C-alpha positions as CSV (number, residue, x, y, z in Angstrom):
1,M,-23.1,-135.3,-32.3
2,T,-26.5,-136.4,-31.1
3,T,-28.5,-139.5,-31.7
4,K,-32.1,-138.7,-32.7
5,E,-33.4,-142.0,-34.1
6,K,-33.0,-145.7,-33.9
7,P,-29.6,-146.7,-35.3
8,S,-30.1,-147.9,-38.9
9,A,-27.1,-150.1,-38.5
10,E,-29.5,-152.5,-36.9
11,A,-31.8,-152.2,-39.9
12,H,-28.9,-153.0,-42.2
13,G,-28.1,-156.2,-40.3
14,A,-24.7,-155.1,-39.0
15,L,-25.5,-155.3,-35.3
16,H,-26.5,-158.9,-35.2
17,T,-25.0,-161.5,-32.8
18,M,-22.3,-163.6,-34.3
19,K,-22.8,-167.4,-34.5
20,P,-20.2,-169.5,-32.6
21,V,-19.0,-171.0,-35.9
22,T,-18.4,-167.5,-37.3
23,V,-16.3,-166.5,-34.3
24,F,-14.4,-169.8,-34.3
25,S,-13.7,-169.5,-38.0
26,Y,-12.5,-165.9,-37.6
27,M,-10.2,-167.1,-34.8
28,L,-8.8,-169.7,-37.2
29,G,-7.8,-167.0,-39.6
30,D,-5.3,-165.5,-37.1
31,F,-4.1,-169.0,-36.3
32,G,-3.3,-169.5,-39.9
33,C,-1.7,-166.0,-40.3
34,N,0.5,-166.6,-37.3
35,L,1.7,-169.9,-38.6
36,A,3.7,-167.7,-41.0
37,F,4.0,-164.5,-38.8
38,S,5.0,-166.0,-35.5
39,L,7.4,-168.4,-37.1
40,S,9.2,-165.5,-38.8
41,T,9.2,-163.1,-35.8
42,A,10.2,-165.7,-33.2
43,W,12.5,-168.0,-35.1
44,L,13.8,-166.4,-38.3
45,L,16.6,-164.5,-36.7
46,F,17.7,-167.7,-34.9
47,Y,17.4,-169.7,-38.1
48,Y,19.6,-167.2,-40.0
49,T,22.3,-167.0,-37.4
50,D,22.5,-170.5,-36.0
51,V,21.3,-172.7,-38.9
52,A,22.1,-170.7,-42.1
53,G,25.3,-169.2,-40.6
54,L,24.6,-165.5,-41.4
55,N,25.9,-162.6,-39.3
56,A,23.4,-161.1,-36.8
57,G,24.1,-157.5,-37.9
58,L,23.6,-158.4,-41.6
59,I,20.3,-160.1,-40.8
60,A,19.2,-157.2,-38.7
61,T,19.6,-155.0,-41.7
62,T,17.9,-157.5,-43.9
63,S,15.0,-157.7,-41.6
64,F,14.7,-153.9,-41.4
65,V,14.8,-153.4,-45.2
66,V,12.4,-156.3,-45.9
67,R,9.9,-155.2,-43.2
68,L,9.9,-151.7,-44.6
69,W,9.0,-153.1,-48.0
70,D,6.5,-155.3,-46.3
71,A,4.9,-152.2,-44.7
72,F,4.5,-150.6,-48.1
73,A,3.1,-153.8,-49.5
74,D,0.3,-153.4,-46.9
75,L,-0.6,-150.0,-48.5
76,I,-0.7,-151.6,-51.9
77,A,-2.9,-154.5,-50.6
78,G,-5.2,-152.0,-48.9
79,R,-5.7,-150.0,-52.1
80,I,-6.4,-153.2,-54.1
81,V,-8.9,-154.3,-51.5
82,D,-10.8,-151.0,-51.6
83,Q,-10.9,-151.2,-55.4
84,T,-12.4,-154.7,-55.3
85,M,-16.0,-156.0,-55.1
86,T,-17.0,-159.6,-55.9
87,R,-20.1,-161.7,-55.3
88,W,-18.2,-163.1,-52.3
89,G,-17.6,-159.6,-50.9
90,K,-14.5,-157.4,-50.8
91,F,-12.3,-159.4,-48.5
92,R,-12.8,-163.1,-48.5
93,P,-11.6,-163.8,-52.1
94,F,-8.1,-162.6,-51.3
95,I,-7.9,-164.9,-48.3
96,L,-8.8,-167.8,-50.6
97,W,-6.5,-166.8,-53.4
98,F,-3.3,-166.0,-51.5
99,A,-3.4,-168.4,-48.5
100,L,-1.5,-171.3,-50.1
101,P,1.2,-169.1,-51.7
102,L,1.8,-167.5,-48.3
103,L,2.2,-170.8,-46.5
104,F,4.5,-172.2,-49.2
105,L,6.7,-169.1,-49.0
106,S,7.1,-169.9,-45.3
107,F,8.7,-173.1,-46.3
108,L,11.0,-171.5,-48.8
109,T,12.1,-168.8,-46.4
110,F,13.2,-171.4,-43.9
111,Y,15.1,-173.4,-46.5
112,V,18.4,-171.8,-47.5
113,P,20.1,-174.3,-49.9
114,D,22.7,-176.4,-48.2
115,N,25.6,-175.2,-50.4
116,W,24.8,-171.6,-49.7
117,K,24.7,-172.4,-45.9
118,T,28.1,-174.0,-46.2
119,E,29.5,-170.9,-47.9
120,A,27.9,-168.6,-45.2
121,W,29.5,-170.6,-42.4
122,A,32.8,-170.1,-44.2
123,G,32.3,-166.4,-44.3
124,N,30.9,-165.9,-47.8
125,Y,27.4,-164.5,-46.9
126,G,26.5,-163.3,-50.4
127,P,24.3,-166.1,-51.9
128,A,22.5,-167.0,-48.6
129,L,21.9,-163.3,-47.8
130,L,20.5,-162.6,-51.3
131,Y,18.2,-165.7,-50.9
132,A,17.1,-164.4,-47.5
133,Y,16.2,-161.0,-48.9
134,L,14.2,-162.4,-51.8
135,T,12.2,-165.1,-50.0
136,Y,11.5,-162.9,-47.0
137,A,10.3,-160.1,-49.3
138,V,8.0,-162.3,-51.2
139,L,6.7,-163.9,-48.0
140,G,5.9,-160.4,-46.7
141,F,4.0,-159.5,-49.9
142,F,1.8,-162.6,-49.7
143,Y,1.3,-162.0,-46.0
144,S,-0.1,-158.5,-46.8
145,M,-2.4,-159.9,-49.5
146,V,-3.9,-162.2,-46.9
147,N,-3.7,-160.3,-43.6
148,I,-5.0,-156.9,-44.9
149,P,-8.3,-158.4,-46.2
150,Y,-8.5,-160.6,-43.1
151,G,-7.9,-157.7,-40.7
152,S,-10.3,-155.5,-42.6
153,L,-13.0,-158.2,-42.6
154,A,-14.0,-157.6,-38.9
155,S,-15.1,-154.0,-39.7
156,A,-17.4,-155.3,-42.4
157,M,-18.8,-158.3,-40.4
158,T,-20.4,-156.2,-37.7
159,Q,-20.7,-152.6,-36.3
160,S,-21.5,-153.7,-32.8
161,I,-18.9,-152.8,-30.1
162,K,-19.7,-156.0,-28.2
163,E,-19.4,-158.3,-31.3
164,R,-16.3,-156.6,-32.6
165,A,-14.7,-157.1,-29.2
166,K,-15.6,-160.8,-29.4
167,L,-14.1,-161.1,-32.8
168,V,-10.9,-159.3,-32.0
169,S,-10.5,-161.2,-28.7
170,W,-10.9,-164.6,-30.2
171,R,-8.8,-163.6,-33.2
172,L,-5.9,-162.9,-30.8
173,W,-6.6,-166.1,-28.9
174,G,-6.0,-167.9,-32.2
175,G,-2.8,-166.0,-32.8
176,A,-1.6,-166.8,-29.3
177,A,-2.4,-170.4,-29.8
178,A,-0.4,-170.5,-33.0
179,G,2.6,-169.0,-31.3
180,L,2.3,-171.5,-28.5
181,F,1.9,-174.4,-30.9
182,L,4.9,-173.3,-32.9
183,T,7.3,-173.0,-29.9
184,A,6.0,-176.2,-28.3
185,I,7.0,-178.2,-31.4
186,I,10.2,-176.3,-32.4
187,A,12.0,-175.4,-29.1
188,P,12.3,-178.9,-27.6
189,Q,13.7,-180.3,-30.9
190,I,16.2,-177.5,-31.2
191,S,17.2,-177.8,-27.6
192,T,17.9,-181.6,-28.0
193,I,20.1,-180.9,-31.1
194,Q,22.0,-178.1,-29.3
195,R,22.9,-180.3,-26.4
196,A,24.2,-182.9,-28.8
197,M,26.1,-180.2,-30.7
198,S,27.8,-179.0,-27.4
199,A,29.0,-182.5,-26.8
200,A,30.2,-182.9,-30.3
201,R,32.0,-179.6,-30.2
202,I,34.0,-180.6,-27.2
203,K,35.2,-183.8,-28.9
204,A,35.8,-181.9,-32.2
205,T,38.0,-179.4,-30.4
206,A,40.2,-182.2,-29.2
207,G,40.7,-183.4,-32.8
208,D,38.0,-186.1,-33.1
209,A,37.2,-186.2,-36.8
210,A,34.0,-188.3,-36.2
211,A,32.8,-185.6,-33.8
212,Q,33.4,-182.9,-36.4
213,A,31.3,-184.8,-38.9
214,E,28.6,-185.3,-36.2
215,F,28.5,-181.6,-35.6
216,V,27.9,-180.9,-39.3
217,R,25.1,-183.6,-39.4
218,L,23.4,-182.0,-36.4
219,Q,23.3,-178.7,-38.2
220,G,21.4,-180.5,-41.0
221,D,19.0,-181.9,-38.3
222,M,18.2,-178.3,-37.3
223,Q,17.3,-177.5,-40.9
224,A,15.1,-180.7,-41.1
225,V,13.1,-179.4,-38.1
226,F,12.1,-176.2,-39.9
227,T,11.6,-178.0,-43.2
228,Q,9.1,-180.5,-41.8
229,I,7.2,-178.0,-39.8
230,T,6.7,-175.5,-42.6
231,L,5.5,-178.2,-45.0
232,W,2.9,-179.3,-42.5
233,F,1.8,-175.7,-42.1
234,V,0.7,-175.6,-45.8
235,V,-2.0,-178.2,-45.0
236,L,-3.0,-176.9,-41.6
237,G,-3.0,-173.2,-42.5
238,G,-4.9,-173.9,-45.8
239,L,-7.8,-175.5,-43.8
240,C,-7.9,-172.5,-41.4
241,F,-8.2,-170.0,-44.2
242,L,-10.9,-172.1,-45.9
243,M,-13.0,-171.9,-42.8
244,V,-12.7,-168.1,-42.8
245,F,-13.8,-168.0,-46.4
246,L,-16.8,-170.2,-45.8
247,F,-18.2,-168.8,-42.6
248,C,-17.0,-165.2,-42.1
249,K,-19.4,-163.2,-44.3
250,E,-19.8,-159.4,-44.6
251,H,-22.9,-157.6,-43.5
252,V,-22.1,-153.9,-43.6
253,V,-23.6,-151.9,-46.4
254,R,-21.8,-149.0,-48.1
255,V,-22.5,-146.0,-50.3
256,S,-20.3,-147.3,-53.1
257,A,-18.6,-150.5,-54.0
258,K,-15.2,-149.0,-54.7
259,T,-13.4,-145.8,-53.6
260,T,-11.2,-143.5,-55.6
261,M,-7.7,-142.7,-54.5
262,R,-8.8,-139.1,-53.8
263,E,-11.6,-140.3,-51.5
264,T,-9.2,-142.7,-49.7
265,V,-6.6,-140.0,-49.1
266,Q,-9.1,-137.5,-47.9
267,T,-10.7,-139.9,-45.5
268,L,-7.4,-140.9,-44.0
269,K,-6.3,-137.3,-43.8
270,V,-9.2,-136.3,-41.5
271,N,-9.0,-139.4,-39.4
272,K,-7.4,-138.1,-36.2
273,P,-8.1,-141.1,-34.1
274,L,-6.4,-143.4,-36.6
275,Q,-3.4,-141.0,-36.7
276,I,-3.0,-141.0,-32.9
277,L,-3.5,-144.8,-32.7
278,C,-0.8,-145.4,-35.3
279,L,1.7,-143.1,-33.7
280,S,1.2,-144.6,-30.2
281,S,1.3,-148.1,-31.6
282,L,4.5,-147.3,-33.4
283,F,6.3,-146.9,-30.1
284,Y,4.5,-149.6,-28.1
285,L,4.9,-152.4,-30.7
286,T,8.5,-151.6,-31.3
287,G,9.1,-152.9,-27.8
288,V,6.9,-155.9,-28.4
289,Y,8.6,-156.9,-31.6
290,A,12.1,-156.5,-30.1
291,V,11.2,-159.3,-27.7
292,G,10.2,-162.1,-30.1
293,P,13.5,-162.7,-31.9
294,I,15.4,-162.5,-28.6
295,S,13.3,-165.2,-26.7
296,A,15.4,-168.1,-27.9
297,Y,18.6,-166.3,-26.8
298,Y,17.1,-165.3,-23.4
299,A,16.0,-168.9,-22.9
300,R,19.4,-170.4,-23.5
301,Y,21.7,-167.9,-21.8
302,Y,19.6,-166.5,-19.0
303,M,17.3,-169.5,-18.3
304,G,19.8,-172.2,-19.1
305,D,18.3,-174.0,-22.0
306,T,16.8,-173.1,-25.4
307,A,13.9,-175.5,-24.5
308,H,12.8,-172.7,-22.1
309,A,11.7,-170.8,-25.2
310,T,8.7,-173.1,-24.9
311,T,8.3,-172.0,-21.3
312,I,8.4,-168.3,-22.4
313,A,5.9,-169.0,-25.1
314,F,3.6,-170.8,-22.6
315,V,3.8,-167.9,-20.3
316,N,3.2,-165.2,-23.0
317,S,0.6,-167.1,-25.0
318,G,-0.9,-168.7,-21.9
319,V,-1.5,-165.3,-20.3
320,Q,-3.2,-164.2,-23.5
321,L,-5.2,-167.4,-23.8
322,L,-6.4,-167.0,-20.2
323,V,-7.1,-163.2,-20.4
324,T,-8.7,-163.0,-23.8
325,P,-12.1,-164.6,-23.1
326,F,-12.7,-161.9,-20.4
327,I,-11.7,-158.9,-22.5
328,P,-15.1,-158.3,-24.1
329,W,-16.5,-157.9,-20.5
330,V,-13.5,-155.7,-19.6
331,I,-14.1,-153.5,-22.7
332,G,-17.8,-153.2,-21.8
333,K,-16.9,-152.2,-18.2
334,F,-14.0,-149.7,-18.9
335,G,-13.9,-149.0,-22.6
336,K,-11.2,-149.6,-25.2
337,K,-9.5,-146.3,-24.7
338,N,-9.0,-146.8,-20.9
339,L,-7.9,-150.4,-21.6
340,Y,-5.1,-149.2,-23.9
341,Q,-4.2,-146.1,-21.9
342,Y,-3.5,-147.7,-18.6
343,C,-2.6,-151.4,-19.2
344,G,0.8,-150.3,-20.6
345,L,1.8,-150.0,-16.9
346,F,2.0,-153.8,-16.8
347,T,4.6,-153.7,-19.6
348,V,6.6,-151.0,-17.8
349,I,6.7,-152.8,-14.5
350,G,7.3,-156.3,-15.9
351,G,9.9,-155.0,-18.4
352,L,12.0,-153.1,-15.9
353,A,11.9,-156.0,-13.4
354,L,12.9,-158.4,-16.2
355,F,15.9,-156.3,-17.2
356,F,17.3,-156.5,-13.6
357,T,16.5,-160.3,-13.2
358,P,19.8,-162.2,-12.7
359,V,20.9,-165.1,-14.8
360,G,19.4,-168.4,-13.6
361,A,16.5,-166.8,-11.7
362,L,14.0,-168.9,-13.6
363,W,10.9,-168.2,-11.5
364,M,11.5,-164.5,-11.2
365,A,11.9,-164.3,-15.0
366,L,8.6,-166.2,-15.6
367,I,6.7,-164.0,-13.2
368,F,7.9,-160.8,-14.8
369,L,7.2,-162.2,-18.3
370,A,3.7,-162.9,-17.2
371,I,3.2,-159.4,-15.9
372,K,4.4,-158.1,-19.3
373,G,2.2,-160.6,-21.0
374,V,-1.0,-159.2,-19.3
375,G,-0.3,-155.7,-20.6
376,A,0.5,-156.9,-24.1
377,S,-2.6,-159.1,-24.3
378,L,-5.0,-156.4,-23.2
379,I,-3.4,-153.6,-25.3
380,N,-3.2,-155.8,-28.4
381,V,-7.0,-156.5,-28.3
382,A,-7.7,-152.9,-27.6
383,M,-5.6,-151.8,-30.6
384,F,-7.4,-154.0,-33.1
385,G,-10.8,-152.9,-31.7
386,L,-9.8,-149.2,-31.9
387,E,-8.6,-149.6,-35.5
388,A,-12.0,-151.0,-36.5
389,D,-13.8,-148.1,-34.9
390,T,-11.7,-145.6,-36.8
391,V,-13.3,-146.9,-40.0
392,E,-16.6,-145.6,-38.9
393,Y,-15.0,-142.3,-37.8
394,G,-13.5,-141.8,-41.3
395,E,-16.9,-142.7,-42.9
396,W,-18.7,-140.2,-40.6
397,K,-16.1,-137.5,-41.3
398,N,-15.9,-137.9,-45.1
399,G,-18.8,-140.1,-46.2
400,T,-16.5,-142.8,-47.6
401,R,-15.9,-146.2,-46.1
402,T,-12.3,-147.4,-46.6
403,E,-11.8,-150.6,-44.5
404,G,-8.8,-151.7,-46.6
405,A,-6.9,-148.5,-46.6
406,T,-7.6,-147.9,-42.9
407,Y,-6.4,-151.3,-41.8
408,A,-3.5,-151.0,-44.2
409,I,-2.3,-147.8,-42.6
410,Y,-2.6,-149.4,-39.2
411,S,-0.9,-152.6,-40.4
412,F,1.8,-150.4,-42.1
413,T,2.5,-149.0,-38.7
414,R,2.8,-152.5,-37.2
415,K,5.2,-153.6,-40.0
416,V,7.4,-150.6,-39.4
417,T,7.6,-151.5,-35.7
418,Q,8.5,-155.0,-36.7
419,S,11.4,-153.6,-38.7
420,F,12.6,-151.5,-35.8
421,G,12.0,-154.3,-33.3
422,G,14.0,-156.8,-35.4
423,L,16.7,-154.1,-36.0
424,I,17.0,-153.4,-32.3
425,G,17.4,-157.1,-31.4
426,G,19.9,-157.9,-34.1
427,F,22.0,-154.8,-33.6
428,L,22.0,-155.3,-29.8
429,L,23.3,-158.8,-30.3
430,A,25.9,-157.7,-32.9
431,G,27.0,-154.8,-30.7
432,G,27.3,-157.0,-27.7
433,G,29.5,-159.4,-29.6
434,Y,27.2,-162.4,-29.7
435,V,28.8,-165.6,-30.9
436,A,26.5,-168.1,-32.7
437,N,26.1,-171.5,-31.0
438,A,28.5,-170.6,-28.2
439,D,27.9,-172.3,-24.9
440,T,28.4,-169.0,-23.0
441,Q,28.3,-165.3,-24.0
442,N,30.3,-162.3,-22.9
443,P,28.8,-159.8,-20.4
444,N,28.0,-157.2,-23.2
445,A,26.1,-159.8,-25.2
446,M,24.2,-160.8,-22.0
447,L,23.3,-157.2,-21.3
448,A,22.1,-156.8,-24.9
449,I,19.8,-159.8,-24.5
450,A,18.3,-158.4,-21.2
451,A,17.9,-154.9,-22.7
452,A,16.0,-156.2,-25.7
453,I,13.6,-158.4,-23.7
454,G,12.9,-156.0,-20.8
455,L,14.3,-152.4,-20.9
456,V,13.3,-151.5,-24.5
457,P,9.7,-152.6,-24.1
458,A,9.3,-150.6,-20.8
459,V,10.7,-147.4,-22.2
460,V,8.7,-147.3,-25.4
461,A,5.5,-148.3,-23.5
462,I,5.8,-145.1,-21.5
463,V,6.1,-143.0,-24.7
464,A,3.1,-144.8,-26.2
465,M,0.8,-144.1,-23.2
466,L,1.7,-140.4,-23.3
467,I,0.9,-140.1,-27.0
468,F,-2.4,-141.9,-26.6
469,W,-3.6,-139.5,-23.9
470,K,-5.2,-137.3,-26.7
471,Y,-7.2,-140.1,-28.4
472,P,-10.7,-138.7,-28.8
473,L,-12.8,-141.7,-29.9
474,T,-14.4,-143.3,-26.8
475,D,-16.9,-146.1,-27.1
476,A,-19.7,-143.7,-26.4
477,V,-18.6,-141.3,-29.1
478,F,-18.2,-144.2,-31.5
479,E,-21.8,-145.3,-31.0
480,T,-23.0,-141.8,-31.7
481,I,-21.1,-141.3,-34.9
482,R,-22.0,-144.8,-36.1
483,N,-25.7,-144.2,-35.6
484,E,-25.5,-140.8,-37.3
485,T,-23.7,-142.2,-40.3
486,E,-26.0,-145.2,-40.7
487,S,-29.1,-143.0,-40.4
488,K,-27.8,-140.8,-43.3
489,K,-27.1,-143.9,-45.4
490,A,-30.6,-145.3,-44.7
491,A,-32.2,-142.0,-45.8
492,R,-30.1,-142.0,-49.0
493,G,-31.0,-145.6,-50.0
494,H,-29.7,-147.5,-53.0
495,L,-26.8,-148.8,-50.9
496,V,-24.2,-151.4,-51.9
497,G,-24.6,-154.8,-50.2
498,P,-21.9,-157.3,-49.2
499,G,-22.1,-159.0,-52.6
500,G,-21.9,-155.8,-54.6
501,T,-25.6,-155.7,-55.4
502,E,-27.8,-152.6,-54.7
503,V,-29.9,-153.0,-51.5
504,D,-32.1,-150.9,-49.4
505,K,-32.3,-153.5,-46.6
506,P,-30.0,-156.3,-45.5
507,E,-29.2,-159.5,-47.4
508,D,-30.1,-162.4,-45.1
């Protein structure tokens, strides 16, 4: 692969510098997505066990099954996207059409009807469990119909390594901000209610009827917290997605507006970098997603108060917020491959140290969580940047540009890891004998919580780094194949522009 001429990507307008409003709007897209995503990953297991009264093992199975369906929904969404072209481009219309349904389903998912919750607390899980399956599954489908186009959009906005790094970095900054925002408004309220429940439980055990009624009322207060928050998210998230639609326009030209299934399959089949990235991510992200659902439990039983879930979120998200603005420079200095390959060591060191951190050692836990957070922040940015680069590799290899399918395959991998991560957390809790709303837990349950938040991420990070060793697409190689591909397209002419019209030069 050699570069013999000026890259025609520049001629096509795909190497231009992003305006601040464009970067900001793209960031808001991940903020909006994470109002739904972070809420479900961080708080849905807690909601089902401690508010809806469902068994942790049953919910782990529910999460696993629904997340697998969600993963396949990504593939469906990717195929639909690659078959679509409108005057607004391939990707932005989906964000506009499905944003409000996605956000409303977040509300429904966190609103198990009261009579079904009462039955669940009495041991009859059927109605509440079925409701959980259905709402969570529909939520996942709508999330795919928004997130696949959103994630694919970055590849079509620019082909510049520097500008893509900027988009991805600030995208994840927005996602981290959403997670921090969520925990900051949920955890303190839940903590206050739990303290009141503990006091009411003591009185109720002594036969105080008023205290028993107070305990039931407080469970209703927990429900009210999630109801109010998810309704506000409909408005806030809707505004975020509207900004993406208005300001995040496509610039990359392509040979054809749509791709056949045969072309898509063939392109993915020869995309070795995508295959290695997905396999490595499968292991690393399993550990990441095992942590989220456990944070509330770790905060209460290791750190002493559920309100410390806010502290955990501040550490994890705060590290990402601090690190992210510098990542484009780091990528320019060391390259995305090296960033991914070696930063997993932060996860290994922080995870192992966290596993051995004793109960009540608050500052030790926060330090090790921060070390883990550095690794996760750096690697997550690298992952999304690497995925965008594999689009060009597939186009160079097979002549077909399939942003939707490529991102869908990658997102499919992430969804599978969410399934495994949620399954690990739920099964560890169930196997350890976790008791919902108990003031203390038995040693096995405590060990399960520590393993999910520290040991599991460390072990799978080691496996992920070993797999990624063979990844062939460095930044230098990417620039070469991009330039070769764009030169071929320029020579061919009659290309399809962002709005579906035939162009030989960029649309300004």
